[in-house]
N, C-alpha and C positions, 0 to 999 in steps of 0.2 A: 504494500500500500504506500503510495507516494503522497507526501504532504507538500502542498504548495503554499507559498506565502503571498497573499494579495496585498497590494498597496492600499492604504486607507482611502476610502471614498470621502466625499464631502460630508456625508452623514456619519462617517466613522472616524472618531477622534483617535489619533495615535496614542499609544500607551506612553505616558511620561513617567520616567523614573526620577526620583529625587536625586539631585546632584550630590548632596551631602548625606551620607548614611546617618540614620538616627543614633547610632552608637556614639558618634562624635558629639551630638547634643547632650547625651547622657554623661559623657566624659566631661563636657564643659560644666554641667551642673555639679558634678562630683568635685571638680576643681574649685568652683566657687565655694562649695560647702567646706572643703578643707581649708581654704583661705580664711573664711570667716571663723572657723573653729580654732585657727592658729593663734588667736588672741591669747588663749589661756596658756599656750606654750611660751609666749613672750614675756609673761609677767614674773615668774618665780625669781629669776636672777636679779630683777629690779627691786624686789621686795626685801631682800636680805638686810641691807643697810637701814632702810626706813623702819622695819619691824624691830631690828636690834636697837635703834635709837629710841623708838617710842615706848616699847614694852620692856626693854632690857633683856630680851631673850638672847641666848647665845647663838652664834652662827651654827653650832652643831644641832641645837634644838630646831631652828628654822630649817636647816638642811634635812632633818629627820622627816619633817612634814613633806618636803619636796621629794624625799626618797619614797615615802608612802605613795605619793601621787604617781611617781614614775613606775613603781613596781606594779600598782594596780592598773596603770595604763597598759602595761604589757600582759599581765596575767588575765585581764578581762578579754583581751583580743581574740584568743581562740574560741571562747564561748560566744563572742559576738559574731564571728564568722558562721558558727553553727546556728545561732539565733536568726541570722539573716536568711539562712536556708529554710528555717521553719516559719518565720513570720514576715519575711520580706525586708528588703533594704530600707525602704522608706520608713516603716514603723520603727525599726531599731535606731536608725540615725536620728530621726526626729525626737524620739524619747531621750537619746543620749545628749543631744544639744540642750534639751530642756533641763536635764540634770546638771549639766555644766553651768547653765545660767543660774540655777538655784544655788549651787555650791559657791560660785564666785560672788553672787549677790549677798549671801548671808555673812561673808567675811567682814563686811563693813561694821557689823555689830559685835565682833569678837573682842574679848578682853583677856582671854587665857590661851595658853599654847595648845591645850587639847582641842579648843575650838578651831584653831588653824588646821590641826591634823584631821578633824572631822570634816570641815568644809572644803578646804583645798586639797587635803590628802585623800580623804575617802570619797566624797561626792564628785569632785572634779576628776579624780583619778578613775573612778568607775565610768563616768560619762565619757571621758576622753578615750578610755580603752575600748569602749563600745563602738567607736567610730575611728579607730586607729588605722594603721596601714592595711589591716585586714579588709577594711572598707574599699580601699583602692584595689586590693588584690581581687576581691569578689567582683567588683564592677569590670575589671579587666578580663577576668576569666569568663564571665558570662557574655559580655558584649563584643569581645574581640577574639578572632582566631589568628588574624595577621596583625602586625604592628604592636604586639603585646609589650615588647621591650620599650618601645617609644612611649606608649600610653602609660605604662607604669612609671616611667621616668617623669612624664608631665604631671601625673597626679601626685607623685611624691614631692615634686617641686612646689605644689600648692601650699604646703606647710611653710616652705621657705618664703614664698611670696607673701603669705600672711605675716610672717615675721618682719619682712621688709616694710609692710604697711604699719603694723602695730607697734614695733619696738620704738621708733622715733616718737610716735604719738604718745605712747604710755610714759616714756622717759621724760618728755616735755611736760606732761601733766604732773608727774612727780616733782619736778623742779619748780614748775610755775605755781602749783597750788600748795607745795610743801606738805602734801598729804597723799597717801597711797590709796585712799578710798575711792576717789573719782576714777582711778585707773581700774580698780576692781569692778566698779559698776560698768565701765566701758566694756570689759571682757564679757560681763553678763549680757549686756545688750547686743553685743556682736553675735554671740551664740544664738540668742532668740531671733535676731534678724534673719538668720539663714533658714530657720525652720520652714517658713512658707515656700521657699525655693525647693526644698527637699520634697515637701508634701505635694506640691502642684506639678512639678516638672520632672522629678526623678521617676523612673520606671524600673521594676525589679528584674525584668527579663525581656529579651528581644521578642519572644512570643507574645508578650502583652500588647505589642503594637503590630503584630503580624510581620515582623522582620526577621531576617537571618542575622546571626552574629557577623560582624564585619569580617569579610574574607572567608566566611564559611561557604562550602560548595552547596549546601542544602539547608532547608529550614530545620531548626532544632526545637522540638516541642519543649514546653516548660515542664520541668520535673515536678512531681508531687511534693508538697511540703514534707520536710524530713522531721519526724517527731523525735523526742529525746535528744534535744540539742546538747545538753550538758553531757549525757552519756556518750553521744557521738564524739564530742570534743575530747573526752577522756580516752575513748577507745582508740581514736587516731593517735593520741599521744602515746599510749601504752604500746601500740604497734611500732610507731616511729622510733621510740627510744631503743628498740632492739636493732636498729640499723646504725652503722657507723657514720654515714653522711649527716644524719640528724645532729649528732654531737659536734661534728665539725662546723656545721652551719650555725648551730646555737652558740658555740664558743666564739666564732668569729664575730657574730652579731652582738654578743654580749660586750665584746671589746669595742665594737662600733658605738654602742650606746654609752659605754663608759667614757669614750673620748669625744663625744659630741654633746648629747643632752645632759649627761651627768657632769661633765667637766666644763666645757666651753660655755654652753648655754646657761648653766647654773652659776658658775663661778668666775667667768671672764670679767663681768662688770665690776664685782667687788674687788677682784684682783687688780684690775686696772686702776680702780679708785684708790687702792692701797698705795699705788705708785704716783698718786697725785693727779690722775686723769679725771676730768669731770665726768659725772655719770652720763650726761647726755652724749658726750663724745664717745664714751665706751659703748653705749647702747647703739649709737649710729654705726660704729664699726661692726657690731653684731648684725645690724640691718644690712650692711654691705655684704656680709657673709651670705645673707639671704638672697641678694641679687645674683651672686655668682653660683650659689647653690642651685638656682633655677637653671642656669646655663649648664652647670656640671651634671645635674641629674638627667636633664633631657639628652645631653650628649652621651651620658652613660647608657641610657636606654637605646640610643642609636647604635652604640658600640656593642651592646649586648646582643642585638639582632645579628651581628656580623662576626664577633670574635668570641673566644672561649671565656665564659664567665668566671672560671677559676683563675685564669691569668689576670683578668681585669681586677678581681678582688685582691689578689696578691699585690698588684701594683698600687692600688688605692691605699691599702693599709700600710705598705712600706713607706710611701711618700708622706702619709699622715704622721707616722711615727717620727720621721726625720724632722718634720716641721715643728712638732711639739717639743723636741729637744732644744730648739732654738728660741722658743717663746720667752723663757725667763729673761733672756738677754735683750728682748725687744720692748718689754713693758717700760713705759716712761710717762712723765707728766703730760707730754704732748704727742700728737700723732706725727710720725715721721715715715719716710718712704719704706724702710725695711718692715715696719709694722703693717703698712698698707699691702706690701707684697705678701706677708703672712696671711692677712685677712682674705685677699683674693685667692690665694692658693688653697687655704682651708675651706673657703666657700665652694670652690670647684669640687672638692673632695668630700664635702659634708655628708650628703646622703647619696652620693654616687654609688654606694655599695648596695642600695636597695634593688635596682633592676637586675643585676647579676644574681643576687641572692634569691629573688623571686624566680628567676629563670631556672636556677638549680633546684628549687623546691618543686617547680613544675616537672622538671626532668626526672627527679627522683620519686615523686609521690603522686603524679598524675591528678586524678579528680579530687583527691584530698589535699591538694597543694595549698589551697587557701587556709585550711585549718592548720596544717603543718606550719605554714608561714606565720600563722597567729602565735603558735608556740615558740617559733624561732624569734618572733618579735617580743614575746614575753622575756626571753633571755636577754634581748637587747635592752629592755627597760629595767630588768633586774641589775644588769651591769651598770646602767645609768644611775639607778637608785643607790647602789653601793658607793659609787664615786661621789654622787651628790652629797651623801651623808658623810663619808670619810673626808671629802674635801673640806667641809666645814669644820670637822674635828681637827684636821691637819692645820688649818688656819688658826684655830684656837690654841693648839699646842705649840706649833713651830713659829707662829707669827707671819708666815708667808705660805704661798701655794707652790713653791718651787718643787718640793718633793713629789707633789701630785702630777705636775707636768712631766717630770722625768719618768715616773712609774708608768704613766699612760703611754708615753712614747715607746717604752720597752714592750708593753703589752701589744701595741700595734705591730711590732716586728713579729711577735708570736702569731698574731692573726694572719699575717701574710704567709707564713709557713703552713699554717693550718689550711688555708684556702687552696694551696697547691696540691694537697694530698687528698682532696675530695674525689672519690672515684667517679668514673664515667658510668653512664647507664642509670636505669631507674628500677625501683622496686614496685612501681605501679600503685594501685589503690591499696592503702594500708589498712583501712577500716574493714572490719569483719562483720 
């Protein structure tokens, strides 16, 4: 039987396909959501000195609250990925943003350290973990078959873009108002402002709008909701921990978190202030890291689509370690060219590790890669939490952060070696 294709008549309109795939609109909404939620990531490092001055809390005490926040951010992520499979991305992310807004807003009335741990540590930690990088991983896996490295890089860069927007604003508010409370309220309002975008524009699966995943050869039906989210997250973990690549990925990512969120994001501003640099100038340098983080992460996604993710990780960690060893010599009362070079370099490397780590999770664990990545992210945040707490203690004990910079640089060298020995091939779906 021969099929012929007739030209459209005057009464017959040609079929018009959208020039831009719906997946890119979903990715754009996800990017905006991550940008808006990044406000809470920008504040902890700015609060250490104001809270120490107002309440007399030690930097170790404040660092402990940040540690709880970072740890919960990571430990909640794998359960959030499973909850997204059960209840949908929109519901989980909207609820998470609301919890972040409540936690940040309540801090304006706190008078004791336990309230900081409750509001910023517990509530903001749980809310942020529920829409952590597992959110980006889930969107990427569901909506894209091609360009996954590039998309994961773009979405990961959303957090850095938010940092670029909010760090200078929040630091200016702290210095202009001589009070940290307006900054906390700003974080709360930013999280709430994103909720309507998520609820109205985000869709859980391409099948919801009758589309194929970008680059997929055929339509993919929407899977049935997966019950037992917590059980599934734990089942995936118990299966993954029996494989060597999981421990190597978790170990390298723990060092990644220790050397970024736990170290630079939490302690760079107070460390620079110790050397006489104004808070606004130090916060602006962190914002510049955010600028180049966007470039570096998107470029890393592009590289991940073309080069070995193991070698990319090894290069990223090795270069990061070398830069940290030089940082104690660069801190000064004013900004000078070597410090700018460090900031640009560190920005390019900041979360460039995420796209190759995601790619290795997909390679090793297939359909369960989003949940496995959630547990790998948990190790990232545990590493960040440990250094956020120990960094404050080190500052109280030694009077400077130098010891922490050197130790983190050495850990990055270890991470580079670990990345090179991750074996090739995958173990497929690990959940039973």
